[in-house]
VEXDREN-2710 file (C-alpha; in Angstrom, 1 decimal):
% VEXDREN-2710
k/r/px/py/pz
1/UNK/-24.2/-11.0/-12.8
2/UNK/-22.0/-8.4/-11.1
3/UNK/-23.2/-6.6/-8.1
4/UNK/-24.9/-3.2/-8.7
5/UNK/-22.4/-1.2/-6.7
6/UNK/-19.1/-2.2/-5.1
7/UNK/-19.4/0.5/-2.4
8/UNK/-22.9/0.1/-1.2
9/UNK/-22.7/-3.7/-1.2
10/UNK/-19.6/-3.7/1.0
11/UNK/-20.9/-3.2/4.5
12/UNK/-17.5/-3.3/6.1
13/UNK/-16.0/-0.6/3.8
14/UNK/-19.1/1.5/4.5
15/UNK/-18.7/1.0/8.2
16/UNK/-15.1/2.3/8.1
17/UNK/-16.0/5.3/5.9
18/UNK/-19.1/6.3/7.8
19/UNK/-18.4/5.3/11.4
20/UNK/-14.6/4.7/12.0
21/UNK/-12.7/7.3/10.1
22/UNK/-12.3/10.5/12.2
23/UNK/-13.2/12.9/9.5
24/UNK/-13.3/16.2/11.4
25/UNK/-9.6/16.9/11.7
26/UNK/-8.9/15.7/8.2
27/UNK/-11.7/17.8/6.6
28/UNK/-11.0/20.9/8.7
29/UNK/-7.4/20.9/7.6
30/UNK/-8.1/19.9/4.0
31/UNK/-11.1/22.1/3.2
32/UNK/-10.9/24.9/5.7
33/UNK/-14.6/24.8/6.6
34/UNK/-16.2/28.2/6.5
35/UNK/-17.1/31.1/4.3
36/UNK/-14.1/30.7/2.0
37/UNK/-14.5/26.9/1.7
38/UNK/-16.4/24.7/-0.8
39/UNK/-18.3/23.2/2.2
40/UNK/-20.2/24.8/5.0
41/UNK/-19.7/21.9/7.4
42/UNK/-17.6/18.8/7.9
43/UNK/-20.8/16.7/7.4
44/UNK/-21.4/18.3/4.0
45/UNK/-17.8/17.5/2.9
46/UNK/-18.0/13.9/4.1
47/UNK/-21.4/13.4/2.5
48/UNK/-19.9/14.6/-0.8
49/UNK/-16.9/12.2/-0.4
50/UNK/-19.0/9.2/0.3
51/UNK/-21.4/10.0/-2.6
52/UNK/-18.5/9.9/-4.9
53/UNK/-17.5/6.5/-3.6
54/UNK/-21.0/5.3/-4.4
55/UNK/-21.2/7.0/-7.8
56/UNK/-19.2/7.1/-9.9
57/UNK/-16.6/4.8/-8.3
58/UNK/-18.8/2.0/-6.9
59/UNK/-21.2/1.9/-9.8
60/UNK/-18.4/2.0/-12.5
61/UNK/-16.5/-0.7/-10.8
62/UNK/-19.5/-3.1/-10.6
63/UNK/-21.4/-2.3/-13.8
64/UNK/-18.5/-1.8/-16.3
65/UNK/-15.0/-2.6/-15.0
66/UNK/-15.7/-6.0/-13.3
67/UNK/-17.6/-7.5/-16.3
68/UNK/-14.6/-6.7/-18.5
69/UNK/-12.0/-8.2/-16.1
70/UNK/-12.0/-11.7/-17.7
71/UNK/-11.5/-10.3/-21.2
72/UNK/-8.7/-8.1/-20.0
73/UNK/-6.9/-11.1/-18.5
74/UNK/-7.4/-13.2/-21.6
75/UNK/-6.4/-10.5/-24.1
76/UNK/-3.4/-9.1/-22.2
77/UNK/-1.0/-6.4/-23.4
78/UNK/1.2/-6.7/-26.5
79/UNK/4.3/-4.9/-27.7
80/UNK/4.5/-4.4/-31.5
81/UNK/7.5/-2.5/-32.9
82/UNK/8.2/-0.8/-29.6
83/UNK/4.6/0.3/-29.1
84/UNK/2.5/-1.1/-26.2
85/UNK/-1.0/-2.1/-27.2
86/UNK/-3.4/-2.3/-24.3
87/UNK/-6.4/-4.7/-24.2
88/UNK/-9.5/-3.1/-25.7
89/UNK/-11.5/-3.5/-22.5
90/UNK/-8.7/-1.7/-20.5
91/UNK/-8.9/1.2/-23.0
92/UNK/-12.7/1.3/-22.3
93/UNK/-12.0/1.2/-18.5
94/UNK/-9.6/4.1/-18.8
95/UNK/-12.1/6.0/-20.9
96/UNK/-14.7/5.5/-18.2
97/UNK/-12.4/6.7/-15.4
98/UNK/-11.5/9.8/-17.4
99/UNK/-15.0/10.7/-18.2
100/UNK/-15.9/10.2/-14.6
101/UNK/-13.2/12.7/-13.7
102/UNK/-11.4/10.2/-11.4
103/UNK/-7.8/10.5/-12.6
104/UNK/-6.8/13.4/-10.4
105/UNK/-8.5/12.6/-7.2
106/UNK/-6.0/14.0/-4.8
107/UNK/-4.6/16.8/-7.0
108/UNK/-5.5/20.5/-6.4
109/UNK/-8.7/21.9/-7.9
110/UNK/-6.7/24.6/-9.7
111/UNK/-5.3/21.9/-12.0
112/UNK/-8.6/20.1/-12.5
113/UNK/-8.2/17.7/-9.6
114/UNK/-10.7/16.8/-6.9
115/UNK/-8.5/17.7/-3.9
116/UNK/-9.7/14.6/-2.0
117/UNK/-8.0/13.2/1.1
118/UNK/-5.9/10.1/0.5
119/UNK/-8.3/8.1/2.7
120/UNK/-11.0/8.5/0.0
121/UNK/-8.6/7.9/-2.8
122/UNK/-7.5/4.7/-1.1
123/UNK/-11.1/3.5/-0.7
124/UNK/-11.6/4.2/-4.4
125/UNK/-8.4/2.2/-5.1
126/UNK/-9.8/-0.7/-3.1
127/UNK/-13.1/-0.6/-5.0
128/UNK/-11.4/-0.5/-8.4
129/UNK/-9.0/-3.3/-7.5
130/UNK/-11.9/-5.5/-6.5
131/UNK/-13.3/-5.0/-10.0
132/UNK/-10.0/-5.6/-11.8
133/UNK/-6.7/-5.8/-10.0
134/UNK/-4.7/-4.9/-13.1
135/UNK/-6.6/-1.6/-13.6
136/UNK/-5.3/-0.4/-10.3
137/UNK/-1.9/-0.1/-11.8
138/UNK/-3.2/2.8/-14.0
139/UNK/-5.6/4.2/-11.5
140/UNK/-3.1/3.9/-8.6
141/UNK/-0.4/5.8/-10.4
142/UNK/-1.9/9.2/-9.5
143/UNK/1.0/9.4/-7.0
144/UNK/3.1/10.5/-10.0
145/UNK/1.1/13.7/-10.2
146/UNK/1.2/14.1/-6.4
147/UNK/5.0/13.8/-6.4
148/UNK/5.2/16.5/-9.0
149/UNK/2.8/18.7/-7.0
150/UNK/4.7/18.3/-3.8
151/UNK/8.3/18.5/-5.0
152/UNK/8.6/20.0/-8.5
153/UNK/8.8/23.6/-9.6
154/UNK/5.7/25.7/-10.3
155/UNK/6.6/25.5/-14.0
156/UNK/6.5/21.7/-14.0
157/UNK/3.3/21.7/-11.9
158/UNK/1.6/24.0/-14.4
159/UNK/2.9/21.9/-17.3
160/UNK/1.9/18.4/-16.2
161/UNK/-0.7/18.4/-13.5
162/UNK/-3.7/19.5/-15.8
163/UNK/-2.8/16.6/-18.1
164/UNK/-2.8/14.1/-15.3
165/UNK/-6.2/15.3/-14.0
166/UNK/-7.8/15.3/-17.5
167/UNK/-6.3/11.9/-18.3
168/UNK/-4.5/13.2/-21.4
169/UNK/-1.5/11.3/-20.2
170/UNK/-0.5/8.6/-17.7
171/UNK/2.7/8.3/-15.8
172/UNK/5.2/5.7/-14.5
173/UNK/7.6/5.3/-11.6
174/UNK/10.9/4.4/-13.4
175/UNK/13.2/3.0/-10.7
176/UNK/14.1/-0.7/-11.1
177/UNK/17.1/-1.9/-13.2
178/UNK/18.3/-5.3/-14.2
179/UNK/20.9/-5.2/-11.4
180/UNK/19.1/-2.8/-9.0
181/UNK/15.8/-4.2/-7.9
182/UNK/15.2/-4.0/-4.1
183/UNK/18.6/-2.3/-3.7
184/UNK/17.9/1.1/-5.5
185/UNK/21.3/2.4/-4.3
186/UNK/22.9/0.2/-7.0
187/UNK/21.2/2.2/-9.8
188/UNK/23.6/2.8/-12.7
189/UNK/21.4/4.8/-15.2
190/UNK/23.2/8.1/-15.6
191/UNK/21.9/11.6/-15.8
192/UNK/24.5/14.0/-17.3
193/UNK/24.0/17.8/-17.1
194/UNK/24.9/19.5/-20.4
195/UNK/25.7/23.1/-20.0
196/UNK/25.1/24.1/-23.6
197/UNK/21.5/22.7/-23.4
198/UNK/21.0/23.7/-19.8
199/UNK/19.3/20.4/-18.9
200/UNK/20.1/16.8/-18.2
201/UNK/20.2/13.8/-20.5
202/UNK/19.5/10.3/-19.2
203/UNK/21.1/7.1/-20.5
204/UNK/20.4/3.5/-19.3
205/UNK/18.1/0.6/-19.0
206/UNK/15.1/0.2/-16.6
207/UNK/13.2/-3.0/-16.0
208/UNK/9.9/-4.1/-14.5
209/UNK/8.4/-0.7/-15.1
210/UNK/4.6/-0.7/-14.6
211/UNK/3.0/1.3/-17.4
212/UNK/6.4/2.1/-18.8
213/UNK/4.6/3.2/-21.9
214/UNK/3.2/6.2/-20.1
215/UNK/3.7/9.7/-21.5
216/UNK/5.3/11.3/-18.4
217/UNK/7.9/9.3/-16.5
218/UNK/9.5/9.9/-13.1
219/UNK/13.0/8.5/-13.5
220/UNK/15.5/7.9/-10.7
221/UNK/19.1/8.2/-12.1
222/UNK/22.6/8.8/-10.9
223/UNK/23.4/12.5/-11.4
224/UNK/26.5/12.8/-9.2
225/UNK/30.1/11.4/-9.6
226/UNK/29.9/7.9/-8.0
227/UNK/33.5/8.3/-6.8
228/UNK/32.4/11.2/-4.6
229/UNK/28.7/10.4/-3.9
230/UNK/28.2/6.6/-3.7
231/UNK/24.9/4.8/-3.1
232/UNK/21.7/6.7/-2.6
233/UNK/23.5/10.1/-2.2
234/UNK/24.2/10.4/-5.9
235/UNK/20.7/9.7/-7.1
236/UNK/18.3/12.4/-8.3
237/UNK/14.7/12.4/-9.6
238/UNK/13.8/13.6/-13.1
239/UNK/10.7/14.2/-15.2
240/UNK/10.9/12.7/-18.7
241/UNK/8.5/13.2/-21.5
242/UNK/8.5/10.1/-23.7
243/UNK/9.9/10.8/-27.1
244/UNK/11.9/8.9/-29.8
245/UNK/14.9/8.6/-27.5
246/UNK/12.8/6.4/-25.1
247/UNK/12.1/2.9/-26.4
248/UNK/10.1/0.0/-24.9
249/UNK/12.3/-3.0/-25.7
250/UNK/9.7/-5.6/-24.5
251/UNK/6.9/-6.2/-22.0
252/UNK/7.1/-9.0/-19.5
253/UNK/5.0/-12.2/-19.7
254/UNK/3.6/-12.4/-16.3
255/UNK/1.6/-14.7/-14.0
256/UNK/-1.1/-12.2/-13.4
257/UNK/-2.3/-8.6/-13.8
258/UNK/-2.3/-9.1/-17.5
259/UNK/-4.0/-5.7/-18.2
260/UNK/-1.0/-3.9/-16.8
261/UNK/2.0/-3.6/-19.1
262/UNK/5.3/-4.3/-17.3
263/UNK/8.0/-2.8/-19.5
264/UNK/11.8/-2.8/-20.1
265/UNK/12.8/0.7/-21.2
266/UNK/15.9/2.1/-22.7
267/UNK/16.8/5.8/-22.5
268/UNK/19.2/7.0/-25.2
269/UNK/20.4/10.4/-24.1
270/UNK/16.9/11.4/-23.2
271/UNK/16.2/15.0/-22.2
272/UNK/15.2/15.2/-18.5
273/UNK/14.2/17.9/-16.0
274/UNK/15.3/17.8/-12.4
275/UNK/12.7/17.5/-9.7
276/UNK/13.6/19.3/-6.5
277/UNK/17.3/19.1/-5.4
278/UNK/20.1/17.1/-6.8
279/UNK/21.1/14.1/-4.7
280/UNK/17.8/13.8/-2.9
281/UNK/15.9/11.7/-5.4
282/UNK/15.9/8.5/-3.3
283/UNK/16.2/9.8/0.2
284/UNK/13.3/12.2/0.0
285/UNK/11.2/12.2/-3.2
286/UNK/11.1/8.5/-4.1
287/UNK/10.8/7.5/-0.4
288/UNK/7.6/9.6/-0.3
289/UNK/6.4/8.1/-3.6
290/UNK/7.1/4.6/-2.6
291/UNK/5.3/5.0/0.7
292/UNK/2.2/6.2/-1.2
293/UNK/2.6/3.3/-3.6
294/UNK/2.8/0.8/-0.7
295/UNK/-0.5/2.1/0.7
296/UNK/-2.0/1.7/-2.8
297/UNK/-0.8/-1.9/-3.1
298/UNK/-2.3/-2.6/0.3
299/UNK/-5.6/-1.3/-1.0
300/UNK/-5.2/-3.3/-4.1
301/UNK/-4.7/-6.4/-2.0
302/UNK/-7.8/-5.8/0.1
303/UNK/-9.8/-5.2/-3.0
304/UNK/-8.7/-8.5/-4.7
305/UNK/-9.2/-10.4/-1.4
306/UNK/-12.8/-8.9/-1.2
307/UNK/-13.5/-10.2/-4.7
308/UNK/-12.2/-13.6/-3.9
309/UNK/-14.2/-13.9/-0.7
310/UNK/-17.4/-12.9/-2.5
311/UNK/-16.8/-15.6/-5.1
312/UNK/-16.0/-18.2/-2.5
313/UNK/-19.1/-17.4/-0.4
314/UNK/-21.4/-17.5/-3.4
315/UNK/-20.0/-20.7/-4.6
316/UNK/-20.1/-22.4/-1.1
317/UNK/-23.8/-21.4/-0.8
318/UNK/-24.7/-22.8/-4.2
319/UNK/-22.5/-25.9/-4.5
320/UNK/-24.1/-29.0/-3.0
321/UNK/-22.3/-32.2/-1.9
322/UNK/-23.6/-35.0/0.2
323/UNK/-27.1/-33.5/0.0
324/UNK/-26.4/-30.0/1.3
325/UNK/-24.6/-26.8/0.4
326/UNK/-20.9/-27.0/1.3
327/UNK/-21.3/-23.8/3.2
328/UNK/-23.0/-26.0/5.9
329/UNK/-19.8/-27.9/6.6
330/UNK/-17.9/-26.6/9.6
331/UNK/-14.5/-27.0/7.8
332/UNK/-15.8/-24.7/5.0
333/UNK/-17.5/-22.3/7.5
334/UNK/-14.2/-22.0/9.3
335/UNK/-12.4/-21.1/6.1
336/UNK/-15.0/-18.5/5.1
337/UNK/-15.1/-16.9/8.6
338/UNK/-11.3/-16.7/8.7
339/UNK/-11.2/-15.2/5.2
340/UNK/-13.7/-12.5/6.2
341/UNK/-12.0/-11.6/9.4
342/UNK/-8.6/-11.4/7.6
343/UNK/-10.1/-8.9/5.1
344/UNK/-11.6/-6.9/7.9
345/UNK/-8.3/-6.8/9.9
346/UNK/-6.3/-5.8/6.8
347/UNK/-8.9/-3.1/6.0
348/UNK/-8.8/-1.8/9.6
349/UNK/-5.0/-1.5/9.4
350/UNK/-5.3/0.1/5.9
351/UNK/-7.6/3.0/7.0
352/UNK/-5.8/3.5/10.3
353/UNK/-2.7/4.1/8.1
354/UNK/-4.4/6.4/5.6
355/UNK/-5.7/8.6/8.4
356/UNK/-2.2/9.0/9.9
357/UNK/-0.9/9.7/6.4
358/UNK/-3.6/12.3/5.7
359/UNK/-3.0/14.1/9.0
360/UNK/0.8/14.1/8.7
361/UNK/0.6/15.6/5.2
362/UNK/-2.1/18.1/6.0
363/UNK/-0.4/19.3/9.2
364/UNK/2.9/19.7/7.2
365/UNK/1.1/21.8/4.7
366/UNK/-0.4/24.0/7.4
367/UNK/3.0/24.5/9.0
368/UNK/4.5/25.4/5.6
369/UNK/1.7/28.0/5.2
370/UNK/2.6/29.5/8.5
371/UNK/6.3/29.8/7.8
372/UNK/6.2/33.5/8.2
373/UNK/5.2/33.1/11.8
374/UNK/7.6/32.4/14.6
375/UNK/8.0/28.7/14.9
376/UNK/8.2/29.1/18.7
377/UNK/4.6/30.3/18.9
378/UNK/2.4/27.9/20.9
379/UNK/0.1/27.2/17.9
380/UNK/3.1/26.2/15.7
381/UNK/4.6/24.1/18.4
382/UNK/1.3/22.3/18.9
383/UNK/0.9/21.7/15.2
384/UNK/4.5/20.5/14.9
385/UNK/3.9/18.1/17.8
386/UNK/0.8/16.7/16.2
387/UNK/2.5/16.4/12.8
388/UNK/5.4/14.5/14.3
389/UNK/3.1/12.2/16.2
390/UNK/1.1/11.2/13.2
391/UNK/4.3/11.0/11.1
392/UNK/5.7/8.4/13.5
393/UNK/2.5/6.4/13.3
394/UNK/2.4/6.6/9.5
395/UNK/6.1/5.5/9.4
396/UNK/5.4/2.3/11.3
397/UNK/2.0/1.5/9.9
398/UNK/2.8/2.0/6.2
399/UNK/5.2/-1.0/5.8
400/UNK/3.2/-3.1/8.2
401/UNK/0.0/-2.4/6.3
402/UNK/1.6/-3.3/2.9
403/UNK/3.1/-6.4/4.3
404/UNK/0.0/-7.7/6.1
405/UNK/-2.6/-6.9/3.5
406/UNK/-0.5/-8.5/0.7
407/UNK/0.2/-11.7/2.7
408/UNK/-3.4/-12.0/3.7
409/UNK/-4.6/-11.4/0.2
410/UNK/-2.5/-14.3/-1.1
411/UNK/-3.8/-16.6/1.7
412/UNK/-7.4/-15.5/1.1
413/UNK/-7.3/-16.0/-2.7
414/UNK/-5.7/-19.4/-2.2
415/UNK/-8.5/-20.4/0.2
416/UNK/-11.0/-19.1/-2.3
417/UNK/-9.6/-21.6/-4.9
418/UNK/-9.7/-24.3/-2.3
419/UNK/-13.4/-23.6/-1.5
420/UNK/-14.1/-24.1/-5.2
421/UNK/-12.3/-27.4/-5.2
422/UNK/-11.4/-28.7/-8.7
423/UNK/-13.5/-25.9/-10.3
424/UNK/-11.3/-23.3/-8.7
425/UNK/-8.3/-24.6/-10.6
426/UNK/-10.2/-24.1/-13.9
427/UNK/-10.5/-20.9/-15.9
428/UNK/-14.2/-21.2/-15.9
429/UNK/-14.3/-19.4/-12.5
430/UNK/-12.7/-16.1/-11.6
431/UNK/-10.9/-17.2/-8.5
432/UNK/-7.9/-18.6/-10.4
433/UNK/-7.4/-15.1/-12.0
434/UNK/-7.7/-13.5/-8.6
435/UNK/-5.2/-15.9/-7.2
436/UNK/-2.7/-15.0/-10.0
437/UNK/-3.4/-11.3/-9.6
438/UNK/-2.9/-11.5/-5.8
439/UNK/0.6/-13.0/-6.0
440/UNK/2.4/-9.8/-7.1
441/UNK/1.1/-7.7/-4.1
442/UNK/3.8/-9.1/-1.8
443/UNK/6.5/-8.5/-4.4
444/UNK/6.2/-5.1/-6.0
445/UNK/6.7/-1.7/-4.4
446/UNK/9.0/-3.5/-1.9
447/UNK/8.7/-7.2/-1.0
448/UNK/7.2/-8.4/2.2
449/UNK/10.8/-9.0/3.5
450/UNK/11.8/-5.4/2.7
451/UNK/8.7/-4.1/4.5
452/UNK/9.7/-6.1/7.6
453/UNK/13.3/-4.9/7.2
454/UNK/12.1/-1.3/7.1
455/UNK/9.8/-1.5/10.1
456/UNK/11.7/-3.8/12.5
457/UNK/14.1/-1.1/13.8
458/UNK/11.0/1.1/14.6
459/UNK/9.3/-1.8/16.5
460/UNK/12.5/-2.6/18.4
461/UNK/12.8/1.0/19.6
462/UNK/9.2/1.1/20.9
463/UNK/7.2/2.5/18.0
464/UNK/4.3/0.1/18.5
465/UNK/4.4/0.5/22.2
466/UNK/4.1/4.3/21.8
467/UNK/1.4/4.0/19.2
468/UNK/-0.8/1.8/21.4
469/UNK/-0.2/3.4/24.8
470/UNK/-3.4/5.3/24.8
471/UNK/-5.5/2.4/23.6
472/UNK/-4.0/0.0/26.2
473/UNK/-5.2/2.3/29.0
474/UNK/-8.6/3.2/27.7
475/UNK/-11.7/2.5/29.8
476/UNK/-14.5/1.5/27.5
477/UNK/-17.1/1.6/30.2
478/UNK/-18.1/-1.9/29.2
479/UNK/-17.0/-5.1/31.0
480/UNK/-16.8/-7.2/27.8
481/UNK/-14.7/-4.7/25.9
482/UNK/-12.5/-4.0/28.9
483/UNK/-11.9/-7.8/29.2
484/UNK/-10.8/-7.9/25.6
485/UNK/-8.6/-4.9/26.2
486/UNK/-6.9/-6.7/29.1
487/UNK/-6.3/-9.7/26.9
488/UNK/-4.7/-7.6/24.2
489/UNK/-2.6/-5.8/26.9
490/UNK/-1.2/-9.2/27.8
491/UNK/-0.2/-9.7/24.2
492/UNK/1.3/-6.2/24.1
493/UNK/3.4/-7.2/27.1
494/UNK/4.5/-10.3/25.2
495/UNK/5.6/-8.1/22.4
496/UNK/7.6/-6.0/24.9
497/UNK/9.2/-9.2/26.2
498/UNK/10.1/-10.4/22.8
499/UNK/11.6/-7.0/21.8
500/UNK/13.6/-6.9/25.0
501/UNK/15.0/-10.4/24.4
502/UNK/16.0/-9.6/20.8
503/UNK/17.6/-6.3/21.8
504/UNK/19.7/-8.2/24.4
505/UNK/21.1/-10.8/22.0
506/UNK/24.8/-10.5/21.3
507/UNK/27.5/-12.3/19.4
508/UNK/31.2/-12.3/19.5
509/UNK/32.9/-10.4/16.6
510/UNK/35.6/-12.9/15.4
511/UNK/37.9/-10.0/14.3
512/UNK/37.7/-8.0/17.6
513/UNK/36.6/-10.6/20.1
514/UNK/34.1/-8.0/21.3
515/UNK/30.4/-8.6/22.0
516/UNK/28.1/-6.8/19.6
517/UNK/24.4/-6.8/18.9
518/UNK/23.2/-9.9/17.1
519/UNK/21.7/-8.3/14.0
520/UNK/21.4/-11.6/12.2
521/UNK/19.1/-13.0/14.9
522/UNK/17.1/-9.8/14.8
523/UNK/16.6/-10.2/11.1
524/UNK/15.8/-13.9/11.5
525/UNK/12.9/-13.3/13.9
526/UNK/11.8/-9.9/12.4
527/UNK/8.8/-11.4/10.7
528/UNK/7.5/-13.0/13.9
529/UNK/7.9/-9.7/15.8
530/UNK/6.1/-7.9/13.0
531/UNK/3.3/-10.4/13.1
532/UNK/2.9/-9.8/16.8
533/UNK/2.9/-6.0/16.3
534/UNK/0.2/-6.3/13.6
535/UNK/-1.9/-8.6/15.8
536/UNK/-1.7/-6.3/18.8
537/UNK/-2.5/-3.1/16.8
538/UNK/-5.4/-4.6/14.9
539/UNK/-6.8/-6.0/18.1
540/UNK/-7.1/-2.6/19.6
541/UNK/-8.7/-1.3/16.4
542/UNK/-11.3/-4.1/16.6
543/UNK/-12.2/-3.2/20.2
544/UNK/-12.8/0.4/19.1
545/UNK/-15.0/-0.9/16.3
546/UNK/-16.9/-3.1/18.7
547/UNK/-18.2/0.0/20.5
548/UNK/-20.1/0.9/17.4
549/UNK/-21.4/-2.4/16.1
550/UNK/-22.8/-5.5/17.8
551/UNK/-21.4/-7.7/15.0
552/UNK/-18.0/-6.2/15.5
553/UNK/-18.1/-7.5/19.1
554/UNK/-18.2/-11.0/17.7
555/UNK/-15.4/-10.2/15.3
556/UNK/-13.2/-8.6/18.0
557/UNK/-13.8/-11.6/20.3
558/UNK/-12.9/-14.1/17.7
559/UNK/-9.9/-12.3/16.4
560/UNK/-8.5/-11.6/19.8
561/UNK/-8.9/-15.2/21.0
562/UNK/-7.0/-16.4/17.9
563/UNK/-4.5/-13.6/18.2
564/UNK/-3.6/-14.4/21.8
565/UNK/-2.6/-17.9/20.8
566/UNK/-0.6/-16.7/17.8
567/UNK/1.3/-14.1/19.8
568/UNK/2.2/-16.6/22.5
569/UNK/3.5/-19.1/19.9
570/UNK/5.6/-16.4/18.2
571/UNK/6.9/-15.1/21.5
572/UNK/8.0/-18.5/22.6
573/UNK/9.7/-19.2/19.3
574/UNK/11.5/-15.9/19.4
575/UNK/12.7/-16.4/22.9
576/UNK/14.2/-19.8/22.3
577/UNK/17.2/-17.9/20.7
578/UNK/17.4/-20.7/18.1
579/UNK/20.0/-19.6/15.5
580/UNK/20.2/-23.0/13.7
581/UNK/19.0/-21.5/10.4
582/UNK/21.9/-19.1/10.5
583/UNK/24.6/-21.3/12.1
584/UNK/23.8/-24.4/10.1
585/UNK/22.3/-23.0/6.9
586/UNK/24.5/-24.9/4.4
587/UNK/23.9/-28.3/6.1
588/UNK/20.1/-27.7/6.5
589/UNK/19.6/-26.5/2.9
590/UNK/22.0/-28.9/1.0
591/UNK/20.4/-32.0/2.4
592/UNK/23.8/-33.7/2.2
593/UNK/24.4/-36.3/4.9
END
């Protein structure tokens, strides 16, 4: 039997929402508390937010969506004569979400949305993903509407946003092509402006498009002459309404997330409307949308991991071997504890990220609303400084959050299968489905390797050091917590030493005989540096949580003990300067003697 409510039964998620999220600045910027606001106080707004997470989100997830997940996985999607047919239970899930008014959570009230902070939307995404990971790929596409709201014309906003909020149509991010996957600068799909029609027409093939059968598509296409504007500079973003010129050629047969159709689409001179400015599709608009999607996938990963952990715990408590429940064996206890702490660490990083994202966006909106004022005024200067500070934190935490949550989700679901033993390998238990669903999280919306590639320049130029400076010097007024802080500070110093070492590595350019930075070595050890950065940042978050929970003191102490050893191992490995993987790659891989 499913749990009654996927919010109220999740003590750690509730702990974050009720005790750790700093709601006051978010709510004051979002709602404008006072006479002209929907809410009279911050407390009233937060209570409304959390009540929504409980019902309808938590109750729908537990009572309706989760019980249908197995049937969704078994039935899957089909493509018949170019038409995508969703599983019947997925159709019911979407109907439930629409009737609960949950399809425009962050969009403005004027269009029928709920105008909620992204932190609440992210929590809802986690809850929905726990119930059915594949459903998140519909629920989590609300960023399509957000992108239109932020960057499109008033005409496009008025035309499309009410439909997104009402659930009359769904959207899709149409980016990837057969020869342009991670490298979106290689996109070849063309958008040609036709003077006589006063609009663009798009022609080309797109692949691996989640919900490519959606009614409103955001398409990245090459609008500029590639001879003059190569790479990302020639790409623009367009809104396309699906019509007879858009055909779904096929849907992919996938390992997991069977309720989500992954489509190959062909555009045959399809009418399209420009979003924003020409040539800024990738550098500005898609960059924003992809960051939002990465946070969504991190929430999906945490939700799937939570489901797997619950299944593993329940099984371990019920399964008896050698005369006792296997949960009594230290080896299994160690697995379960590590699974739980990994979930809590990923969740901590997730909601630290969403708070920074919320505050950066809300402060940007406030600055935009004050454009008529002199930017040199003290208030505007202070707002800009705060916005920039949160923006830097969001820039470094977003890729780290996506990378870390996805990798831990895969590890947790794998361990959940292991706890089940042979039964975990069978379709009689949900963990094999969760394991399959988890695997995509480290791949789509940018692979783990791409997240590391994105964040490593920031770490090497001091972003984590700056983001943790205040935490490293905080006096907690508690000997135990101050001791934990000092331990984390040692690991922070180890990160600094590793960063300094990597920044000093040079190689000789064979063409110029000059010394230059060894970017290959930097890329080789980038994952280890990123792992240290996550460990250090999450450790500080756990200490802050330990101030508000006796149990979290135990969690913080356990995590930091383990973290310290991991950091030292990674630091030592980085500082060996071992380039054998690069220098002897062919010999090491070929196996030839």
